[in-house]
C-alpha positions in Angstrom: 1.9 -10.4 35.4 3.1 -12.0 32.1 1.0 -13.7 29.5 1.8 -17.4 28.7 3.8 -18.2 25.6 1.9 -18.3 22.3 -0.3 -21.4 21.9 -2.0 -23.2 19.1 -5.5 -24.4 19.6 -7.6 -24.1 22.7 -6.4 -24.0 26.3 -7.1 -27.1 28.4 -10.1 -25.4 29.9 -11.6 -24.7 26.5 -10.9 -21.0 26.6 -9.6 -19.2 23.5 -5.9 -18.5 23.0 -4.0 -15.9 20.9 -4.4 -17.8 17.6 -8.1 -18.3 18.1 -8.7 -14.6 18.8 -6.6 -13.6 15.7 -8.4 -13.1 12.4 -6.5 -12.7 9.2 -8.6 -10.4 7.0 -6.4 -9.8 4.0 -3.3 -11.4 2.5 -1.5 -9.5 -0.4 0.9 -11.4 -2.5 2.9 -10.7 -5.7 4.1 -13.0 -8.5 5.1 -13.0 -12.1 3.4 -15.4 -14.6 4.8 -14.4 -18.0 7.5 -12.3 -19.7 4.7 -10.0 -21.0 0.9 -10.0 -21.0 -1.4 -8.5 -23.7 -3.8 -6.8 -21.4 -6.5 -5.7 -24.0 -6.6 -9.3 -25.2 -6.9 -10.7 -21.7 -9.7 -8.3 -20.9 -11.7 -9.5 -23.9 -10.9 -13.2 -23.6 -11.6 -13.4 -19.8 -14.2 -10.6 -19.6 -12.0 -8.7 -17.0 -12.2 -5.1 -15.9 -9.7 -3.0 -17.8 -9.7 0.8 -17.9 -6.2 1.9 -18.7 -7.0 5.6 -18.4 -7.7 5.0 -14.7 -5.5 2.0 -13.8 -2.7 0.3 -15.8 -3.7 -3.3 -14.9 -6.4 -5.8 -15.7 -8.6 -6.9 -12.7 -9.3 -10.6 -12.6 -11.8 -11.7 -10.0 -12.2 -15.0 -8.3 -15.5 -15.7 -6.5 -14.4 -18.7 -4.3 -12.2 -17.8 -2.5 -13.1 -14.2 -3.0 -10.0 -12.6 -4.5 -8.9 -9.8 -6.9 -5.8 -10.3 -9.0 -4.3 -7.4 -10.8 -2.3 -8.3 -13.9 0.2 -5.9 -15.5 1.8 -5.8 -18.9 5.2 -6.8 -17.4 3.7 -10.2 -16.6 3.5 -9.4 -12.9 0.4 -9.9 -10.8 -0.7 -8.8 -7.4 -3.3 -10.9 -5.5 -5.4 -9.4 -2.7 -8.3 -10.4 -0.6 -7.1 -13.8 0.6 -7.6 -15.0 4.1 -4.5 -17.3 4.0 -1.8 -18.4 1.6 -3.8 -21.3 0.3 -6.4 -18.9 -1.0 -3.6 -17.0 -2.8 -2.2 -20.1 -4.5 -5.7 -21.3 -5.5 -6.5 -18.0 -7.1 -3.3 -17.7 -9.0 -3.5 -21.3 -10.2 -7.1 -20.6 -11.4 -6.0 -17.5 -13.2 -3.1 -19.2 -15.0 -5.4 -22.1 -16.1 -8.0 -19.5 -17.4 -5.2 -17.6 -19.3 -4.0 -20.8 -20.9 -7.4 -22.0 -21.8 -7.9 -18.7 -23.6 -4.7 -19.3 -25.6 -2.6 -16.8 -23.7 1.0 -17.9 -23.0 2.2 -18.1 -19.3 4.9 -19.8 -17.5 4.3 -23.2 -16.1 2.8 -23.2 -12.6 5.8 -24.9 -11.1 8.0 -22.0 -12.3 5.8 -19.3 -10.8 7.0 -18.0 -7.4 4.5 -16.3 -5.1 5.6 -14.0 -2.3 3.4 -12.6 0.4 3.9 -8.9 0.7 1.5 -8.0 3.5 -0.9 -9.6 6.0 -3.6 -7.7 7.8 -5.2 -9.2 10.9 -7.5 -8.2 13.7 -7.1 -9.2 17.4 -9.0 -8.5 20.6 -7.0 -8.1 23.8 -8.4 -9.9 26.8 -7.4 -10.1 30.5 -5.2 -13.1 31.2 -7.1 -16.2 32.4 -5.4 -16.0 35.8 -6.1 -12.2 36.3 -7.6 -11.6 39.8 -8.9 -8.1 39.2 -12.6 -7.4 39.5 -15.0 -5.1 37.6 -15.1 -1.7 39.4 -17.9 0.1 37.6 -21.4 -1.2 37.0 -22.1 -1.6 33.2 -24.8 -3.2 31.1 -22.5 -6.2 30.4 -20.9 -6.5 33.9 -21.8 -5.7 37.4 -19.4 -4.3 39.9 -17.4 -7.0 41.5 -17.6 -9.5 38.6 -14.2 -11.1 37.7 -12.4 -9.7 34.7 -10.3 -12.8 33.9 -10.6 -13.8 30.2 -12.9 -10.8 29.3 -12.2 -8.1 26.7 -9.9 -5.5 28.0 -10.6 -1.8 27.7 -7.6 0.5 27.3 -6.8 4.1 28.2 -4.9 5.2 25.1 -3.7 8.4 26.7 -2.0 6.4 29.5 -0.7 3.9 26.9 1.2 6.6 25.0 3.3 7.3 28.1 4.0 3.6 28.7 5.1 2.6 25.2 8.4 3.8 23.6 7.6 7.4 22.7 9.4 7.3 19.4 7.3 4.3 18.2 3.9 5.7 19.1 1.5 8.1 17.4 -1.8 9.1 18.9 -3.9 12.0 17.7 -7.5 11.2 18.6 -8.8 14.3 16.8 -7.6 12.8 13.5 -7.8 9.0 14.2 -9.4 7.2 17.1 -6.6 4.6 17.4 -3.1 4.6 18.7 -0.4 3.7 16.1 2.4 1.6 17.4 5.3 0.7 15.1 7.4 -2.3 16.1 11.0 -2.8 14.8 10.9 -6.6 15.1 8.8 -8.0 13.8 8.4 -5.0 11.5 4.7 -4.4 11.7 2.3 -1.6 12.5 -0.3 -2.1 15.2 -3.5 0.1 15.4 -4.7 -0.1 19.0 -8.2 1.0 20.0 -9.7 1.8 23.4 -12.0 -1.2 23.0 -9.0 -3.5 23.2 -9.3 -4.3 19.6 -6.2 -4.1 17.3 -5.4 -4.2 13.6 -2.0 -5.5 12.7 -0.5 -4.9 9.3 2.9 -5.2 7.6 3.6 -8.8 8.4 4.6 -11.4 5.8 3.9 -14.4 8.0 1.2 -15.3 10.6 3.9 -16.1 13.2 5.1 -12.4 12.9 1.6 -11.2 13.8 1.4 -13.6 16.8 4.8 -12.5 17.9 3.6 -8.8 17.8 0.6 -9.7 19.8 2.8 -11.3 22.5 5.0 -8.2 22.6 2.1 -5.9 23.1 0.6 -8.1 25.8 3.9 -8.1 27.6 4.0 -4.3 27.3 0.5 -4.0 28.8 1.1 -6.5 31.6 2.6 -3.9 33.8 -0.5 -1.7 33.4 -2.8 -4.3 35.1 
């Protein structure tokens, strides 16, 4: 059985598709806003966290959207905590405006390039909507004989280690409860858990995460 191609929005019957089940939990992006930044002055002017003995950057926080932007003396900045790229752009624009309002020189916003370095997302694997298998064991959630189509999928991680490319998989349950699967293309790392939930990290675009989901679903199709 093979999953259908990636879709955007709901299926025609109202069921959830890959993008609906995907939740981006963190976007990390980097940029540069000036030739150099006076961090002690910024800490005072903007009332930011600055403890150079512990960390070499100033921590500028945005409450809505909730972000943390790390500013360094080199003029570089790293923004983390965003749920999408719009969040990142909003936060950096707000930071530049606050810096300028405090009399601190920065580049014009139009000259500031923002590059996503990493996206982290969660995803829950489900049985395909056309899956004909039935529940075999009675549980609190399901009774024996109930259809499994469209429901969360439990995984046997020990069996999965033999099915996936052995040189791309790490599974040491005594140290970490999830299976680590490293894909070459897209170049992401997937943490797969027995509950069917996954954490995908290392992507720079959401489409890379969705592509990784499709690859893993195809790998698992033969195990149904």
